[in-house]
N, C-alpha and C positions, 0 to 999 in steps of 0.2 A: 219120737225119740226124746222129745223134750220132757215127757213124764216117765220115761223109762228109768227104772232103778237098777243100780249096779252094786254088786258085792265084791269086795276085794279080800284076798287072803290075808290073814293076820300072821305075821312071821313068828311071833312069840307064842301064839296059841293055835289051837286046831280050829277054832271058830273063825268064820269070816267077818270082815268089817262091813258095815253098811246098814241100811242101804244108802247109796249116794246118787244124787242126780247129776246131770252134766255140768251144772254150774259149780257144784261142790267138787267134781273131778277137776274142773279147770283150776279151782283154788289149790287142790293138791298138786296139780302140775306146776303152778307158779311157785310153790314152796319146795319143789324138787322131790316130792314123795312118790311120783309115778313117772314112768317112761313108757316108750312104745313096747317094752318087754314086760310090763306089769300085767299080771293075770287078773281077769275079772270073770265072774260067773255068768255064762251066757244062758239065759232062761230058755231061749229057743231050742238050743241043743242039749240043755241040761249038762253042760260040761264047762270046765275051766278053759279059757282061751286068752291069748295075749291081745293087747290092744292093736298090735301090729297086724294081726290076722283079720281084724274087722275093719274093712275099708271105710265104712260109714262113720264109725266112732273115731277112727284115726283122723279122718278128714276134718272132724269137728274139733278134736283136741290138738291135733298137729297139722294145721293147714299148711299147704306148700306156699312158700314165699315166692312171689313173682320176681323174676330177674329184671332189673332195670336196663333198658337198652337206650343207647344214645341215638337219637334219630339224626340221620344225615341231613345236613343243611341243604335246602333246596335253593337253587338259583332262581329267584322269582323276579320277574320284570314288572315293575310298577310304573304307573303313569307319572308319579311324582319324582322319580329318580332319572336323572339325565345320564345318558351313556357318555363316558369320558373317553374321547378318542384322541386326546392330546398326547404327544410323545413324552416319554419320561424326562424329568429335569436332570440336566448334567451338573457336574461339580462346578464347572466354570459359570454356568448360569446362576447357581446358588451363591457363589462368591460375588458375582456382579450384582445380584439382588441385595446382598448384604451391604455392599458399598454404594447402593443407590444409583446404579448405572442402567437399570432397566426402566421401561416406560411405567411399570406399575410401582416402582419404588424410588423413582428419581426425586420425589418430594419427601422421602423419608430416609435420608442418608444417616448413617451411623455418626453421631457427634464425636465419638472417640476417634474415628478415622479422620474427620475434619480437623480435630485438635492436633493429631499427630502430624498432619501435613503442614499445619500452621507452625508447629514447633520446628519442623525441619526447615521450612523457609526462613524462619527467624534465625536459626543457627547458622545456616549458610550465608544469610545476609550479613549477620554480625561478623562472621569470619572474613568475608570479602571486604567489609568496611575496615576491619583492623589491618588487613594486608595493604589496602590502599593508603591508610593513614601511616603505616610503617614505612611505606615507600617515600612518602612526602617528608618524613622525619629523618630518614637515614640517608637517602641518596644525596641531598645537599652536603652531607658531611662524609662522603665516601673516602676522601683523602685522609681525613682524621681516623676513620675506621681502619684503613689500610696501614697507617703508621701506628695507630693505637698508642698515642702518647697521653697518659693520664693527666699530665700537667695542662694540656689544652682542653680538657673536658669542660671547664666552666664556659669556654667560648662556644660550645656546641650543646646547649641545654636540652635540645630536642632528641638527642641520641638515646638518652635513657628512656624517654617516652616511646621512642621507636622500637627499642629492644623489648619493652613491655608489650607493645602492640603485636609485635611479631610472635612473641612467646604465646600470648593469648590466642592468636589466630591459629597457630599450630595445634594447640590443645583442643580448640573447637573442631579443627579438622579431624582430630582423633575421636570426636564424638563425646568429649568430656563436658557435658552441659552443666555439671555441678560447679563449674567455675563462673557461672553467670553472675554471682555477687561481685566477683572481681571485675567482670566486664562492665557492670553497672558503675562500679567505683571508677573504672577507667573513663567511662563516658563523662562522669561529673568532673574528674580530674582534668581531662582534656579540655572541656569547656572552660573550666576555671583558669587553667594555665594559658592556653592559646588565646582564649577570649580576652584575658587581661593584656596579653602582648598586643593583640590587634586593636584593643580599645585605647591603650596608651599611645599607639601609633596613629590613631584616627582612621583606621581602615574599616569602614562600615561593611562592605561586601564580604570580606574574609570573616568578619565577626559573625555575620548572619550565616555564612557557610559552616562555621564551627558550631553554631547553635543547632543548625539542621542536622549536621553529622552526629553530634553528641545525642540529640534527642532521638534520632532514628536508631542509633546504636543501643540506647537504653530501652526504647520501646520494643525493639526486636526480641529482647530477652524476657519480656513480661507479657506480650500479647499471645493469646491462645485462640483468637478468631482469625479466620483466613484473610478477610479484607483488611482489618487493621494492621496485621503483620506485613502484608504486601505494601501498604502505604508507608509504614514505618521503614521498611527496608529500602523502598524507592527513595524516600526523602533522605535517609541516612547515606545512601550511596552517592546521591547527587551532592550532598554537603561535603562528604569526604573527598570526592573527586575535585570539587571546587577548591578546597583547602590545599590539597596536594598539588594541583595545578599552580596555585598561587605561590607555594613554597618552591616549586621547581623552576618557576619563571622569574621570580623576583630577585 
């Protein structure tokens, strides 16, 4: 068939076109000049026939396209793949792993979680310190507060500081940590004011207690690590308790 010659009818003339070989017919096919309905002169039968009627020529010029099939995935067991028989991971286990509470993740705790805990301890520690300080500053002047005579205010200078401490403690109790700059100012103010009073009176232990309380209050608002904030809160609470005890018993 490779050397077979083909003649095609000429639409505008009575004479046939050709001869063409299979390669030339393929070129005519690519240019859209022939289809399966195109006639060619069959020398064997000495008749005109369509390409569709000749299976051999049609197979060469119009080969059937094979349909692609997706092969189903086979479950193959290999020697290098271990069979996982562990139970599925639950949501609680995922949360515990994220927080570093499992054996596999206890050394990889999320730093953001640790910082959040440190911040919470610092906030509650500062709030408690301010409540204790307010008690030591307001309770000795309870009679003045009940009468509320402004003319006697100079005789009770710690009342204003106690009101400030109480207000700051209530705001921290509401979660308003944006007042930390005012809390730090209060820590410096308390140390300067009370420290000056105890220094002029020659009271060394109350002076150290004021220093510890003010330093603990200040550091509780700036520490973001768990151990430092726990130490700051502990020192601040001991200092405030000591100052309050001194004011209530002296």
